[in-house]
C-alpha positions, 0 to 999 in steps of 0.5 A: 762714723759720721763726718766729724772734723777736728780743729785745734783751738789756735785761732779766735773763732775756734777758741770761742767755740771751745769756751762757749760750747758747754753753755749750749750743751747744758742750756737747760740743766739746773745742776751745771755751774759754768766756769768763767770764760776767762778761766777756760781761756787761761787753761788753754795756755798750758794745753792743746785744745780741740773742737769737733764740728759736724758736717754743717759746721756746728761745734759739737764737742771739745777736749784739751790735751796735756802732758805733765812731764814731772808727773810722768817721771814721778809715777813712771808713766808715759801718759797724756791727760785729757781735760775739759771734755764735753760733747753732745750725746753722740758716741761718734763725736766722743770717739773723734775727740778721744782719737784726737787725744790718742793720736796727739799723745802717741805723736808725743811718745805717750803710751796711755791716756788718763782723764779727766785730769788737769795739769795739777792736782788742784785743777778739776779732775774726774768725770761724774758717774753718780750724783747727776741730780746734785748742783755742781761746783766751781771746783769740780766738773759736771757732766751728763750721764751719757758721758761715762757710757760713751767713754766705756763703750770706747774702751776706757776703764776705771783708773781711780774713783773719788767720792764727795760727801755732804753733811749737816753742820751741827749746832755745836761741836761734837764731843768727840772733836772737842775731846780730841782737840783738847788733847792736841792743844794741851798734850801736843802744844798745837794751836789754831791761827787765823790768817789775814791777807797780810799774813798770806802775801807779806808774811809768806803764809800763802807759800807755806800753806802750799808747801804743806799741801804739796807734802801732804798730797804727795802720795795721792794718785797722779799728784805732782808738786805745784811750782812756785809761779803756779802757787802765786797764781792760785794765791792771787786768784783764789786764796786772797778772795776767801773769807779768812774766817773760813780758813784755819791754820794749825801750828805747833809750839814753834809756829811751824804749820802742821795743818791747813783747812781752806773752805769757802761758801759755795759760789754755784748760784752766783756763777750760774747767774754770771754765766761765765762772764764777769761783765757787766753784772757777773762780778756783782753776783760773785762779790755778793756771794763772797761777802755774805750773800752766799748759799747755805753750803760751805765747800771744804776745798783743801784739807791737809795735815803734815804726815807726821801729825796725821792722826793726832787731832789736827782735824779736830782743831779745824772742826772745833774752830770752824763749826761755830763760825759756820753757824754764825754765818748761816751755813747749814751744809758742808760738802767735801771736794773729791776724795780718793775712795780708798783714802780711809784715813781722810774719809774717816774724819767725817764720821761724827758728822754722819756724812752721805756720799752724794757724788762719785767721779772717775778718772778713766784710762786707756792703754795705747798698746802700739802708739805708732800704729794708733797714730797711723790709724787715726790719721 
């Protein structure tokens, strides 16, 4: 094994290397979409970051470790999660990083490793295993094809896979959606509401939407409800900025939220131009993309329906509302976020739009059969 040194990202120099390393690894890759530097630094506040250095002092890899105690309690696990993993094409570097994760997790009493996973389900998750030639997104990780090869060589196996689909936006609402939407309106009394920033902040719709997301996503792999303070952060950072025409809420006759669909024009090209920095010109590229000078793809970020209303036409009301808006705004394509491969109910909703699976991403796992021994062997 090569001489690899691991340093914790707890001082300015190492944090800078942690933030900047992916820009070097993906310097000539047209599919990579960089995170904002400020977002990466913020993500380290709830994690322990580590950077790998070669014998000449060059940063060659990074990883962050997280323990979500509430998720472990809910799913009866003792798992350490890893996220933000990047490394050059060298299995020894990958080994050093993952041994650091295993050692740190073992020292905290954990007996398994899961990742890439964030602290919450709304964070980026899953390592790309198919679709390396597709443009990345602000809501997902991108990685080189050698990443999963090295993880599997080091004993990491599949926990779950997520798939992402892409579909052409039709010029008219498909008859199947229109028929089901009419049933939902006339028989069940469901209705579409378009919200404003005032509704979201002062009217409480922001928290009501996330309460719905927490309820609807509760059975999904690894999910744990997001606490109110984190909801506030998401609302202020993301929801307020979204074009509200692309956000659809469905309510029942008593004005209770039963479904929410949050979509946004892709910011991928704007983020590539910003290259991680808002200043001096990055903010301008992002603002233009948010206010109309966008890509031809809309990203379907979050879609949730109250469990007792699933299968009763709420999704059809989303599509009936949004498809004409997408056409008006000039969008040609829609791409979903990661969806569990066995979530057939969610995947089936796209069938009238003839979806194509364009990306597959994987959460890896590894059992630490004897955490204390693992801890000793990695020292």
